[in-house]
Each structure stands twice: as structure tokens, then as C-alpha cells.
A tleap script that builds the chain and sets N, CA, C and O, in Angstrom:
source leaprc.protein.ff14SB
mol = sequence {
  NMET GLU LYS SER TYR SER VAL ILE GLY ILE
  GLY SER VAL ILE PHE ILE PHE GLY LEU ILE
  PHE ASP LEU GLN GLY GLN SER ALA ILE GLY
  PRO GLU SER SER PHE MET TYR ALA ASN PRO
  ASN TRP ILE THR TYR GLY ILE GLY ILE MET
  VAL VAL GLY ILE THR VAL ILE GLY THR GLY
  ILE VAL LEU ASN ILE LEU LYS ILE ARG LYS
  ILE ARG ASN GLN ARG GLN GLU ASP CLEU
}
set mol.1.N position { -17.918 -4.313 -4.367 }
set mol.1.CA position { -16.720 -4.665 -3.513 }
set mol.1.C position { -15.415 -4.912 -4.365 }
set mol.1.O position { -14.284 -4.811 -3.890 }
set mol.2.N position { -15.662 -5.208 -5.527 }
set mol.2.CA position { -14.310 -5.601 -6.194 }
set mol.2.C position { -13.442 -4.436 -6.263 }
set mol.2.O position { -12.277 -4.576 -5.889 }
set mol.3.N position { -13.945 -3.005 -6.800 }
set mol.3.CA position { -13.054 -1.976 -6.774 }
set mol.3.C position { -12.334 -1.690 -5.379 }
set mol.3.O position { -11.260 -1.090 -5.423 }
set mol.4.N position { -12.807 -2.044 -4.252 }
set mol.4.CA position { -12.141 -1.794 -3.118 }
set mol.4.C position { -11.087 -2.555 -2.907 }
set mol.4.O position { -10.087 -2.159 -2.308 }
set mol.5.N position { -11.226 -3.659 -3.364 }
set mol.5.CA position { -10.258 -4.858 -3.185 }
set mol.5.C position { -9.091 -4.452 -4.223 }
set mol.5.O position { -7.909 -4.572 -3.903 }
set mol.6.N position { -9.402 -4.074 -5.201 }
set mol.6.CA position { -8.361 -3.757 -6.345 }
set mol.6.C position { -7.456 -2.517 -5.780 }
set mol.6.O position { -6.245 -2.498 -6.004 }
set mol.7.N position { -8.071 -1.538 -5.076 }
set mol.7.CA position { -7.397 -0.556 -4.365 }
set mol.7.C position { -6.646 -1.010 -3.302 }
set mol.7.O position { -5.558 -0.454 -3.146 }
set mol.8.N position { -6.977 -1.936 -2.486 }
set mol.8.CA position { -6.016 -2.528 -1.590 }
set mol.8.C position { -4.944 -3.251 -1.956 }
set mol.8.O position { -3.888 -3.326 -1.327 }
set mol.9.N position { -5.272 -3.915 -3.218 }
set mol.9.CA position { -3.931 -4.605 -3.808 }
set mol.9.C position { -3.113 -3.859 -4.442 }
set mol.9.O position { -1.973 -4.320 -4.498 }
set mol.10.N position { -3.309 -2.676 -5.039 }
set mol.10.CA position { -2.573 -1.682 -5.544 }
set mol.10.C position { -1.757 -1.088 -4.449 }
set mol.10.O position { -0.541 -0.917 -4.527 }
set mol.11.N position { -2.578 -0.750 -3.312 }
set mol.11.CA position { -1.829 -0.284 -2.243 }
set mol.11.C position { -0.788 -1.184 -1.635 }
set mol.11.O position { 0.225 -0.655 -1.178 }
set mol.12.N position { -0.948 -2.625 -1.578 }
set mol.12.CA position { 0.032 -3.489 -1.286 }
set mol.12.C position { 1.326 -3.612 -1.936 }
set mol.12.O position { 2.440 -3.647 -1.413 }
set mol.13.N position { 0.964 -3.679 -3.282 }
set mol.13.CA position { 2.216 -3.546 -4.257 }
set mol.13.C position { 3.043 -2.218 -4.117 }
set mol.13.O position { 4.274 -2.218 -4.148 }
set mol.14.N position { 2.251 -1.039 -3.955 }
set mol.14.CA position { 3.282 -0.145 -3.478 }
set mol.14.C position { 3.897 -0.226 -2.402 }
set mol.14.O position { 5.098 0.032 -2.315 }
set mol.15.N position { 3.135 -0.615 -1.378 }
set mol.15.CA position { 4.115 -0.699 -0.052 }
set mol.15.C position { 5.147 -1.639 -0.174 }
set mol.15.O position { 6.242 -1.286 0.265 }
set mol.16.N position { 5.043 -2.819 -0.698 }
set mol.16.CA position { 5.957 -3.704 -1.101 }
set mol.16.C position { 7.293 -3.042 -1.802 }
set mol.16.O position { 8.426 -3.121 -1.329 }
set mol.17.N position { 6.986 -2.470 -2.846 }
set mol.17.CA position { 8.014 -1.697 -3.547 }
set mol.17.C position { 8.995 -0.836 -2.561 }
set mol.17.O position { 10.219 -0.936 -2.474 }
set mol.18.N position { 8.022 0.136 -1.762 }
set mol.18.CA position { 8.898 0.796 -0.893 }
set mol.18.C position { 9.586 0.159 0.178 }
set mol.18.O position { 10.605 0.631 0.683 }
set mol.19.N position { 9.025 -0.949 0.547 }
set mol.19.CA position { 9.991 -1.858 1.517 }
set mol.19.C position { 11.286 -2.235 0.946 }
set mol.19.O position { 12.355 -2.089 1.537 }
set mol.20.N position { 11.109 -2.851 -0.531 }
set mol.20.CA position { 12.362 -3.291 -1.006 }
set mol.20.C position { 13.355 -2.168 -1.399 }
set mol.20.O position { 14.555 -2.439 -1.434 }
set mol.21.N position { 12.914 -0.906 -1.701 }
set mol.21.CA position { 13.799 0.111 -1.840 }
set mol.21.C position { 14.383 0.504 -0.483 }
set mol.21.O position { 15.558 0.862 -0.412 }
set mol.22.N position { 13.698 0.456 0.454 }
set mol.22.CA position { 14.081 0.821 1.968 }
set mol.22.C position { 15.320 -0.097 2.318 }
set mol.22.O position { 16.361 0.429 2.712 }
set mol.23.N position { 15.191 -1.720 2.148 }
set mol.23.CA position { 15.860 -2.589 2.336 }
set mol.23.C position { 17.247 -2.294 1.657 }
set mol.23.O position { 18.327 -2.298 2.247 }
set mol.24.N position { 17.048 -2.042 0.337 }
set mol.24.CA position { 18.215 -2.042 -0.686 }
set mol.24.C position { 18.977 -0.693 -0.019 }
set mol.24.O position { 20.207 -0.694 0.048 }
set mol.25.N position { 18.313 0.285 0.398 }
set mol.25.CA position { 19.199 1.451 0.862 }
set mol.25.C position { 19.890 1.190 2.180 }
set mol.25.O position { 20.843 1.869 2.563 }
set mol.26.N position { 19.344 0.124 2.899 }
set mol.26.CA position { 19.990 -0.189 4.055 }
set mol.26.C position { 21.056 -1.472 4.053 }
set mol.26.O position { 21.514 -2.017 5.058 }
set mol.27.N position { 21.319 -1.798 2.726 }
set mol.27.CA position { 22.023 -2.837 2.426 }
set mol.27.C position { 21.672 -4.123 2.904 }
set mol.27.O position { 22.449 -5.076 2.968 }
set mol.28.N position { 20.410 -4.123 3.257 }
set mol.28.CA position { 19.833 -5.520 3.559 }
set mol.28.C position { 19.420 -6.694 2.593 }
set mol.28.O position { 19.188 -7.857 2.923 }
set mol.29.N position { 19.378 -6.149 1.340 }
set mol.29.CA position { 18.829 -7.002 0.169 }
set mol.29.C position { 19.463 -6.372 -1.084 }
set mol.29.O position { 19.718 -5.167 -1.097 }
set mol.30.N position { 19.726 -7.182 -2.157 }
set mol.30.CA position { 19.897 -6.569 -3.437 }
set mol.30.C position { 21.488 -6.894 -3.577 }
set mol.30.O position { 22.214 -7.185 -2.626 }
set mol.31.N position { 21.943 -6.778 -5.095 }
set mol.31.CA position { 23.246 -6.946 -5.390 }
set mol.31.C position { 24.024 -5.627 -4.952 }
set mol.31.O position { 23.503 -4.513 -5.018 }
set mol.32.N position { 25.274 -5.847 -4.514 }
set mol.32.CA position { 26.080 -4.902 -4.069 }
set mol.32.C position { 26.488 -3.866 -5.217 }
set mol.32.O position { 26.905 -2.737 -4.962 }
set mol.33.N position { 26.297 -4.452 -6.711 }
set mol.33.CA position { 26.630 -3.564 -7.723 }
set mol.33.C position { 25.431 -2.712 -7.971 }
set mol.33.O position { 25.609 -1.798 -8.776 }
set mol.34.N position { 24.181 -2.833 -7.412 }
set mol.34.CA position { 23.144 -1.877 -7.572 }
set mol.34.C position { 23.579 -0.400 -6.854 }
set mol.34.O position { 24.217 -0.214 -5.818 }
set mol.35.N position { 23.028 0.518 -7.743 }
set mol.35.CA position { 23.023 2.096 -7.526 }
set mol.35.C position { 22.306 2.382 -6.099 }
set mol.35.O position { 22.700 3.301 -5.381 }
set mol.36.N position { 21.099 1.436 -5.691 }
set mol.36.CA position { 20.326 1.798 -4.523 }
set mol.36.C position { 20.950 1.071 -3.158 }
set mol.36.O position { 20.555 1.280 -2.011 }
set mol.37.N position { 22.148 0.060 -3.605 }
set mol.37.CA position { 22.590 -0.531 -2.342 }
set mol.37.C position { 23.334 0.391 -1.523 }
set mol.37.O position { 24.204 1.085 -2.050 }
set mol.38.N position { 23.070 0.478 -0.206 }
set mol.38.CA position { 23.811 1.257 0.673 }
set mol.38.C position { 23.888 2.543 0.448 }
set mol.38.O position { 24.919 3.186 0.646 }
set mol.39.N position { 22.521 3.168 -0.101 }
set mol.39.CA position { 22.309 4.662 -0.387 }
set mol.39.C position { 21.303 5.219 0.471 }
set mol.39.O position { 20.112 4.924 0.367 }
set mol.40.N position { 21.777 6.040 1.340 }
set mol.40.CA position { 20.865 6.350 2.412 }
set mol.40.C position { 19.515 7.290 1.868 }
set mol.40.O position { 18.499 7.491 2.534 }
set mol.41.N position { 19.795 7.827 0.424 }
set mol.41.CA position { 18.394 8.420 -0.121 }
set mol.41.C position { 17.447 7.364 -0.539 }
set mol.41.O position { 16.265 7.694 -0.632 }
set mol.42.N position { 17.798 6.092 -0.818 }
set mol.42.CA position { 16.852 5.204 -0.939 }
set mol.42.C position { 16.181 4.674 0.282 }
set mol.42.O position { 15.184 3.958 0.180 }
set mol.43.N position { 16.682 4.994 1.403 }
set mol.43.CA position { 16.033 4.739 2.590 }
set mol.43.C position { 14.835 5.717 2.745 }
set mol.43.O position { 13.738 5.334 3.152 }
set mol.44.N position { 15.077 6.871 2.433 }
set mol.44.CA position { 14.027 7.905 2.721 }
set mol.44.C position { 13.027 7.605 1.873 }
set mol.44.O position { 11.892 7.410 2.307 }
set mol.45.N position { 13.378 7.514 0.292 }
set mol.45.CA position { 12.467 7.308 -0.741 }
set mol.45.C position { 11.663 5.872 -0.438 }
set mol.45.O position { 10.532 5.754 -0.908 }
set mol.46.N position { 12.172 4.910 0.253 }
set mol.46.CA position { 11.393 3.753 0.294 }
set mol.46.C position { 10.491 3.965 1.477 }
set mol.46.O position { 9.489 3.252 1.422 }
set mol.47.N position { 10.566 4.767 2.559 }
set mol.47.CA position { 9.748 5.104 3.541 }
set mol.47.C position { 8.669 5.794 3.190 }
set mol.47.O position { 7.528 5.566 3.593 }
set mol.48.N position { 9.081 6.868 2.246 }
set mol.48.CA position { 7.704 7.793 1.614 }
set mol.48.C position { 6.875 6.810 0.751 }
set mol.48.O position { 5.656 6.702 0.882 }
set mol.49.N position { 7.550 6.156 -0.070 }
set mol.49.CA position { 6.640 4.992 -0.779 }
set mol.49.C position { 5.911 3.936 0.070 }
set mol.49.O position { 4.910 3.326 -0.308 }
set mol.50.N position { 6.471 3.801 1.160 }
set mol.50.CA position { 5.548 2.859 2.026 }
set mol.50.C position { 4.426 3.849 2.587 }
set mol.50.O position { 3.239 3.530 2.526 }
set mol.51.N position { 4.758 4.806 3.019 }
set mol.51.CA position { 3.655 5.578 3.389 }
set mol.51.C position { 2.511 5.878 2.416 }
set mol.51.O position { 1.324 5.840 2.741 }
set mol.52.N position { 2.959 6.175 1.215 }
set mol.52.CA position { 1.958 6.106 0.169 }
set mol.52.C position { 1.268 4.902 0.151 }
set mol.52.O position { 0.038 4.955 0.127 }
set mol.53.N position { 1.894 3.698 0.160 }
set mol.53.CA position { 1.281 2.569 -0.001 }
set mol.53.C position { 0.112 2.214 1.181 }
set mol.53.O position { -1.003 1.752 0.943 }
set mol.54.N position { 0.545 2.480 2.230 }
set mol.54.CA position { -0.366 2.519 3.477 }
set mol.54.C position { -1.594 3.231 3.255 }
set mol.54.O position { -2.735 2.794 3.408 }
set mol.55.N position { -1.160 4.633 2.792 }
set mol.55.CA position { -2.616 5.713 2.455 }
set mol.55.C position { -3.683 4.938 1.367 }
set mol.55.O position { -4.912 5.016 1.365 }
set mol.56.N position { -2.947 4.292 0.595 }
set mol.56.CA position { -4.065 3.651 -0.671 }
set mol.56.C position { -4.598 2.410 -0.150 }
set mol.56.O position { -5.631 1.934 -0.620 }
set mol.57.N position { -3.844 1.757 0.961 }
set mol.57.CA position { -4.670 0.629 1.564 }
set mol.57.C position { -5.671 1.012 2.310 }
set mol.57.O position { -6.773 0.464 2.267 }
set mol.58.N position { -5.343 2.134 3.176 }
set mol.58.CA position { -6.436 2.751 4.260 }
set mol.58.C position { -7.629 3.089 3.296 }
set mol.58.O position { -8.768 2.752 3.617 }
set mol.59.N position { -7.382 3.755 2.112 }
set mol.59.CA position { -8.363 4.244 1.291 }
set mol.59.C position { -9.322 3.163 0.873 }
set mol.59.O position { -10.545 3.302 0.844 }
set mol.60.N position { -8.596 1.972 0.522 }
set mol.60.CA position { -9.545 0.775 0.101 }
set mol.60.C position { -10.121 0.336 0.962 }
set mol.60.O position { -11.236 -0.078 0.646 }
set mol.61.N position { -9.685 0.171 2.577 }
set mol.61.CA position { -10.511 -0.432 3.513 }
set mol.61.C position { -11.822 0.506 3.712 }
set mol.61.O position { -12.918 -0.017 3.910 }
set mol.62.N position { -11.651 2.016 3.645 }
set mol.62.CA position { -12.521 2.629 4.030 }
set mol.62.C position { -13.686 2.523 2.769 }
set mol.62.O position { -14.887 2.653 3.005 }
set mol.63.N position { -13.219 2.304 1.592 }
set mol.63.CA position { -14.227 2.444 0.569 }
set mol.63.C position { -14.862 0.916 0.930 }
set mol.63.O position { -16.092 0.876 0.967 }
set mol.64.N position { -14.308 -0.043 1.134 }
set mol.64.CA position { -15.031 -1.475 1.465 }
set mol.64.C position { -15.981 -1.097 2.450 }
set mol.64.O position { -17.186 -1.219 2.230 }
set mol.65.N position { -15.481 -0.590 3.654 }
set mol.65.CA position { -16.506 -0.387 4.869 }
set mol.65.C position { -17.701 0.470 4.395 }
set mol.65.O position { -18.801 0.019 4.714 }
set mol.66.N position { -17.689 1.641 3.680 }
set mol.66.CA position { -18.918 2.400 3.160 }
set mol.66.C position { -19.699 1.551 2.275 }
set mol.66.O position { -20.922 1.676 2.331 }
set mol.67.N position { -19.191 0.696 1.457 }
set mol.67.CA position { -19.919 -0.061 0.649 }
set mol.67.C position { -20.656 -0.990 1.349 }
set mol.67.O position { -21.798 -1.224 0.954 }
set mol.68.N position { -20.127 -1.689 2.525 }
set mol.68.CA position { -20.976 -2.540 3.312 }
set mol.68.C position { -21.984 -1.910 4.046 }
set mol.68.O position { -23.014 -2.551 4.256 }
set mol.69.N position { -21.877 -0.794 4.466 }
set mol.69.CA position { -22.885 0.009 5.225 }
set mol.69.C position { -23.916 0.389 4.215 }
set mol.69.O position { -25.083 0.170 4.538 }
set mol.70.N position { -23.703 0.880 3.136 }
set mol.70.CA position { -24.538 1.118 2.095 }
set mol.70.C position { -25.388 -0.035 1.698 }
set mol.70.O position { -26.583 0.229 1.566 }
set mol.71.N position { -25.033 -1.191 1.493 }
set mol.71.CA position { -25.802 -2.350 1.197 }
set mol.71.C position { -26.734 -2.716 2.270 }
set mol.71.O position { -27.864 -3.165 2.077 }
set mol.72.N position { -25.994 -2.416 3.832 }
set mol.72.CA position { -26.839 -3.011 4.927 }
set mol.72.C position { -28.070 -1.940 5.001 }
set mol.72.O position { -29.242 -2.273 5.177 }
set mol.73.N position { -27.689 -0.831 4.868 }
set mol.73.CA position { -28.875 0.313 4.826 }
set mol.73.C position { -29.916 0.024 3.781 }
set mol.73.O position { -31.119 0.175 3.989 }
set mol.74.N position { -29.423 -0.381 2.694 }
set mol.74.CA position { -30.456 -0.676 1.585 }
set mol.74.C position { -31.480 -1.960 1.719 }
set mol.74.O position { -32.580 -2.076 1.178 }
set mol.75.N position { -30.769 -2.948 2.644 }
set mol.75.CA position { -31.354 -4.142 2.987 }
set mol.75.C position { -32.323 -3.761 3.857 }
set mol.75.O position { -33.448 -4.205 3.628 }
set mol.76.N position { -32.136 -2.869 5.039 }
set mol.76.CA position { -32.987 -2.581 6.261 }
set mol.76.C position { -34.187 -1.786 5.628 }
set mol.76.O position { -35.332 -1.972 6.040 }
set mol.77.N position { -33.906 -0.894 4.618 }
set mol.77.CA position { -35.208 -0.149 3.991 }
set mol.77.C position { -36.028 -0.962 3.198 }
set mol.77.O position { -37.213 -0.689 3.006 }
set mol.78.N position { -35.371 -2.121 2.643 }
set mol.78.CA position { -36.419 -3.051 1.867 }
set mol.78.C position { -37.462 -3.815 2.747 }
set mol.78.O position { -38.595 -4.137 2.389 }
set mol.79.N position { -36.813 -4.076 4.101 }
set mol.79.CA position { -37.693 -4.711 5.049 }
set mol.79.C position { -38.838 -3.851 5.504 }
set mol.79.O position { -39.655 -4.289 6.314 }
savepdb mol mol.pdb
quit
């Protein structure tokens, strides 16, 4: 199960980066001197990166569910 939790963690980090990029593009956070600040392109990039992060998180959750089912099936076969 450790691998699936690692995938979920990586997806979470990717999502957070996307959120930061999106908020900087919207002028919500970050220094005004940043090239990302108030730049509409970074709103689009941030949303795309968040979608990738959510996809990676979903993959980790599916891996976790599949491993749990596999363990349950093995235990039932042992009985």
C-alpha cells in the first residue's frame, strides 16, 4: 500500500503547484514583480496542472482500492 500512498502524495504536490500558479495568474498571491502575477496564461497553466494532479491522485486511490481487494481475496482463499 505504500506505493499507492506515494502516488497520492505526488498528485497532491502537483495539485498544490497548479493551485499556486492559478492564484498567481489571478493576482491573488505572490509578489507583484513576478512574471506570473496577473498573467492570464498562468491561470490556464495552473488549471491544467491541477487536472493532472487530480488524475494522479485518482490513480493512487484506484491502486489502493485494487490492493485492498486483492488482499481480501487472498484472505478469503486461505479460509
